[in-house]
TORKOL-4160 file (C-alpha; in steps of 0.2 Angstrom, whole numbers, padded with zeros to 4 digits, m for minus):
190
<pt num="1" X="0334" Y="m0161" Z="m0377"/>
<pt num="2" X="0320" Y="m0172" Z="m0375"/>
<pt num="3" X="0306" Y="m0169" Z="m0361"/>
<pt num="4" X="0300" Y="m0186" Z="m0367"/>
<pt num="5" X="0301" Y="m0198" Z="m0346"/>
<pt num="6" X="0315" Y="m0212" Z="m0346"/>
<pt num="7" X="0306" Y="m0227" Z="m0343"/>
<pt num="8" X="0310" Y="m0239" Z="m0328"/>
<pt num="9" X="0303" Y="m0257" Z="m0337"/>
<pt num="10" X="0301" Y="m0270" Z="m0322"/>
<pt num="11" X="0295" Y="m0287" Z="m0334"/>
<pt num="12" X="0294" Y="m0299" Z="m0322"/>
<pt num="13" X="0285" Y="m0316" Z="m0326"/>
<pt num="14" X="0284" Y="m0333" Z="m0320"/>
<pt num="15" X="0299" Y="m0346" Z="m0323"/>
<pt num="16" X="0300" Y="m0349" Z="m0342"/>
<pt num="17" X="0286" Y="m0336" Z="m0347"/>
<pt num="18" X="0299" Y="m0328" Z="m0359"/>
<pt num="19" X="0304" Y="m0313" Z="m0347"/>
<pt num="20" X="0324" Y="m0313" Z="m0354"/>
<pt num="21" X="0319" Y="m0315" Z="m0372"/>
<pt num="22" X="0304" Y="m0300" Z="m0370"/>
<pt num="23" X="0319" Y="m0290" Z="m0361"/>
<pt num="24" X="0331" Y="m0292" Z="m0374"/>
<pt num="25" X="0318" Y="m0286" Z="m0388"/>
<pt num="26" X="0312" Y="m0272" Z="m0378"/>
<pt num="27" X="0325" Y="m0263" Z="m0372"/>
<pt num="28" X="0332" Y="m0266" Z="m0391"/>
<pt num="29" X="0315" Y="m0257" Z="m0397"/>
<pt num="30" X="0316" Y="m0244" Z="m0383"/>
<pt num="31" X="0332" Y="m0239" Z="m0384"/>
<pt num="32" X="0334" Y="m0244" Z="m0365"/>
<pt num="33" X="0349" Y="m0251" Z="m0355"/>
<pt num="34" X="0344" Y="m0271" Z="m0353"/>
<pt num="35" X="0347" Y="m0275" Z="m0334"/>
<pt num="36" X="0343" Y="m0293" Z="m0331"/>
<pt num="37" X="0345" Y="m0301" Z="m0314"/>
<pt num="38" X="0349" Y="m0317" Z="m0320"/>
<pt num="39" X="0365" Y="m0310" Z="m0329"/>
<pt num="40" X="0371" Y="m0299" Z="m0317"/>
<pt num="41" X="0371" Y="m0310" Z="m0302"/>
<pt num="42" X="0369" Y="m0328" Z="m0307"/>
<pt num="43" X="0387" Y="m0332" Z="m0308"/>
<pt num="44" X="0389" Y="m0327" Z="m0291"/>
<pt num="45" X="0372" Y="m0335" Z="m0284"/>
<pt num="46" X="0380" Y="m0351" Z="m0295"/>
<pt num="47" X="0394" Y="m0350" Z="m0284"/>
<pt num="48" X="0384" Y="m0348" Z="m0266"/>
<pt num="49" X="0372" Y="m0361" Z="m0273"/>
<pt num="50" X="0387" Y="m0375" Z="m0273"/>
<pt num="51" X="0393" Y="m0369" Z="m0258"/>
<pt num="52" X="0377" Y="m0371" Z="m0249"/>
<pt num="53" X="0372" Y="m0388" Z="m0256"/>
<pt num="54" X="0359" Y="m0380" Z="m0267"/>
<pt num="55" X="0363" Y="m0391" Z="m0285"/>
<pt num="56" X="0359" Y="m0375" Z="m0293"/>
<pt num="57" X="0342" Y="m0373" Z="m0287"/>
<pt num="58" X="0337" Y="m0355" Z="m0287"/>
<pt num="59" X="0321" Y="m0359" Z="m0276"/>
<pt num="60" X="0332" Y="m0367" Z="m0262"/>
<pt num="61" X="0328" Y="m0361" Z="m0247"/>
<pt num="62" X="0346" Y="m0359" Z="m0240"/>
<pt num="63" X="0352" Y="m0351" Z="m0258"/>
<pt num="64" X="0335" Y="m0338" Z="m0258"/>
<pt num="65" X="0338" Y="m0333" Z="m0240"/>
<pt num="66" X="0356" Y="m0328" Z="m0243"/>
<pt num="67" X="0355" Y="m0319" Z="m0259"/>
<pt num="68" X="0336" Y="m0312" Z="m0262"/>
<pt num="69" X="0340" Y="m0295" Z="m0253"/>
<pt num="70" X="0358" Y="m0293" Z="m0263"/>
<pt num="71" X="0352" Y="m0298" Z="m0278"/>
<pt num="72" X="0339" Y="m0285" Z="m0279"/>
<pt num="73" X="0346" Y="m0271" Z="m0271"/>
<pt num="74" X="0359" Y="m0274" Z="m0286"/>
<pt num="75" X="0347" Y="m0275" Z="m0299"/>
<pt num="76" X="0339" Y="m0258" Z="m0292"/>
<pt num="77" X="0355" Y="m0248" Z="m0288"/>
<pt num="78" X="0360" Y="m0254" Z="m0306"/>
<pt num="79" X="0344" Y="m0245" Z="m0312"/>
<pt num="80" X="0348" Y="m0232" Z="m0304"/>
<pt num="81" X="0361" Y="m0226" Z="m0309"/>
<pt num="82" X="0359" Y="m0230" Z="m0326"/>
<pt num="83" X="0343" Y="m0220" Z="m0326"/>
<pt num="84" X="0352" Y="m0204" Z="m0316"/>
<pt num="85" X="0366" Y="m0207" Z="m0331"/>
<pt num="86" X="0349" Y="m0202" Z="m0343"/>
<pt num="87" X="0346" Y="m0221" Z="m0347"/>
<pt num="88" X="0331" Y="m0229" Z="m0348"/>
<pt num="89" X="0331" Y="m0246" Z="m0342"/>
<pt num="90" X="0323" Y="m0262" Z="m0344"/>
<pt num="91" X="0323" Y="m0274" Z="m0327"/>
<pt num="92" X="0320" Y="m0292" Z="m0330"/>
<pt num="93" X="0315" Y="m0302" Z="m0312"/>
<pt num="94" X="0303" Y="m0311" Z="m0305"/>
<pt num="95" X="0299" Y="m0297" Z="m0297"/>
<pt num="96" X="0290" Y="m0308" Z="m0283"/>
<pt num="97" X="0288" Y="m0297" Z="m0266"/>
<pt num="98" X="0290" Y="m0281" Z="m0277"/>
<pt num="99" X="0274" Y="m0286" Z="m0286"/>
<pt num="100" X="0265" Y="m0293" Z="m0271"/>
<pt num="101" X="0267" Y="m0283" Z="m0256"/>
<pt num="102" X="0263" Y="m0265" Z="m0262"/>
<pt num="103" X="0272" Y="m0255" Z="m0247"/>
<pt num="104" X="0289" Y="m0263" Z="m0257"/>
<pt num="105" X="0283" Y="m0259" Z="m0274"/>
<pt num="106" X="0281" Y="m0242" Z="m0268"/>
<pt num="107" X="0298" Y="m0240" Z="m0263"/>
<pt num="108" X="0304" Y="m0245" Z="m0280"/>
<pt num="109" X="0294" Y="m0236" Z="m0289"/>
<pt num="110" X="0299" Y="m0220" Z="m0278"/>
<pt num="111" X="0316" Y="m0226" Z="m0281"/>
<pt num="112" X="0315" Y="m0224" Z="m0298"/>
<pt num="113" X="0303" Y="m0210" Z="m0300"/>
<pt num="114" X="0316" Y="m0199" Z="m0290"/>
<pt num="115" X="0331" Y="m0207" Z="m0301"/>
<pt num="116" X="0321" Y="m0196" Z="m0317"/>
<pt num="117" X="0312" Y="m0211" Z="m0321"/>
<pt num="118" X="0293" Y="m0217" Z="m0325"/>
<pt num="119" X="0292" Y="m0235" Z="m0317"/>
<pt num="120" X="0280" Y="m0249" Z="m0328"/>
<pt num="121" X="0278" Y="m0265" Z="m0321"/>
<pt num="122" X="0272" Y="m0277" Z="m0334"/>
<pt num="123" X="0268" Y="m0294" Z="m0332"/>
<pt num="124" X="0271" Y="m0310" Z="m0343"/>
<pt num="125" X="0255" Y="m0320" Z="m0342"/>
<pt num="126" X="0258" Y="m0338" Z="m0348"/>
<pt num="127" X="0247" Y="m0354" Z="m0345"/>
<pt num="128" X="0256" Y="m0366" Z="m0333"/>
<pt num="129" X="0255" Y="m0382" Z="m0344"/>
<pt num="130" X="0265" Y="m0369" Z="m0358"/>
<pt num="131" X="0276" Y="m0365" Z="m0342"/>
<pt num="132" X="0279" Y="m0383" Z="m0340"/>
<pt num="133" X="0284" Y="m0390" Z="m0356"/>
<pt num="134" X="0297" Y="m0373" Z="m0359"/>
<pt num="135" X="0306" Y="m0380" Z="m0344"/>
<pt num="136" X="0306" Y="m0397" Z="m0353"/>
<pt num="137" X="0311" Y="m0389" Z="m0366"/>
<pt num="138" X="0327" Y="m0380" Z="m0358"/>
<pt num="139" X="0331" Y="m0392" Z="m0346"/>
<pt num="140" X="0339" Y="m0378" Z="m0334"/>
<pt num="141" X="0346" Y="m0383" Z="m0316"/>
<pt num="142" X="0336" Y="m0369" Z="m0310"/>
<pt num="143" X="0321" Y="m0380" Z="m0316"/>
<pt num="144" X="0322" Y="m0397" Z="m0307"/>
<pt num="145" X="0314" Y="m0394" Z="m0293"/>
<pt num="146" X="0299" Y="m0387" Z="m0300"/>
<pt num="147" X="0298" Y="m0401" Z="m0313"/>
<pt num="148" X="0300" Y="m0413" Z="m0298"/>
<pt num="149" X="0286" Y="m0409" Z="m0290"/>
<pt num="150" X="0273" Y="m0401" Z="m0308"/>
<pt num="151" X="0257" Y="m0398" Z="m0294"/>
<pt num="152" X="0267" Y="m0389" Z="m0281"/>
<pt num="153" X="0275" Y="m0378" Z="m0295"/>
<pt num="154" X="0259" Y="m0372" Z="m0304"/>
<pt num="155" X="0250" Y="m0367" Z="m0286"/>
<pt num="156" X="0266" Y="m0359" Z="m0280"/>
<pt num="157" X="0266" Y="m0337" Z="m0277"/>
<pt num="158" X="0277" Y="m0340" Z="m0293"/>
<pt num="159" X="0262" Y="m0340" Z="m0305"/>
<pt num="160" X="0251" Y="m0326" Z="m0296"/>
<pt num="161" X="0250" Y="m0311" Z="m0308"/>
<pt num="162" X="0254" Y="m0292" Z="m0296"/>
<pt num="163" X="0243" Y="m0286" Z="m0285"/>
<pt num="164" X="0250" Y="m0268" Z="m0289"/>
<pt num="165" X="0246" Y="m0261" Z="m0305"/>
<pt num="166" X="0255" Y="m0267" Z="m0320"/>
<pt num="167" X="0250" Y="m0272" Z="m0337"/>
<pt num="168" X="0246" Y="m0291" Z="m0344"/>
<pt num="169" X="0255" Y="m0294" Z="m0358"/>
<pt num="170" X="0249" Y="m0313" Z="m0369"/>
<pt num="171" X="0268" Y="m0323" Z="m0367"/>
<pt num="172" X="0262" Y="m0333" Z="m0379"/>
<pt num="173" X="0260" Y="m0320" Z="m0392"/>
<pt num="174" X="0272" Y="m0318" Z="m0405"/>
<pt num="175" X="0285" Y="m0307" Z="m0401"/>
<pt num="176" X="0280" Y="m0294" Z="m0414"/>
<pt num="177" X="0264" Y="m0294" Z="m0404"/>
<pt num="178" X="0269" Y="m0294" Z="m0386"/>
<pt num="179" X="0281" Y="m0279" Z="m0389"/>
<pt num="180" X="0266" Y="m0272" Z="m0396"/>
<pt num="181" X="0255" Y="m0273" Z="m0381"/>
<pt num="182" X="0269" Y="m0265" Z="m0373"/>
<pt num="183" X="0274" Y="m0251" Z="m0382"/>
<pt num="184" X="0253" Y="m0246" Z="m0380"/>
<pt num="185" X="0255" Y="m0250" Z="m0360"/>
<pt num="186" X="0268" Y="m0235" Z="m0360"/>
<pt num="187" X="0259" Y="m0224" Z="m0370"/>
<pt num="188" X="0243" Y="m0226" Z="m0362"/>
<pt num="189" X="0254" Y="m0222" Z="m0346"/>
<pt num="190" X="0261" Y="m0206" Z="m0351"/>
């Protein structure tokens, strides 16, 4: 039996920074379960968006208020169940509150540690102009409000790096380099 710790990698970053792509590559690379918030909760959030008249805008205040806590509870609960079953996890989400409020981050860390994992927060750093370019290219409904007021988006909390312990990874680097940076962070914090 291996004595290496299981990892719970929390992969955060601004919209369009490449969280989902890096998350999938990293999960394959380290043999962990991939828990992508958009995949896990997206269909239900879309239904609620339609009911609330948010038109697919995931940042709509009514939608955010109605779903934020349940979305993150589902993500964290699923991660804990995987870790307790002996699986490392890669969790993909913005983690805005978790990365900007030390007390919230500490509760998440403690819950994952109690389950048997070593939590690591990875921040995908990406310049604002590149984020805007990527959002225009993907043309997703969830980006409409951001692109309608680019100046507000570029000064929003969504682009601010974590205030808690984390490793920044260059989201403009090739995927092999991003993976190398994450692997290095995992080895360094052993």
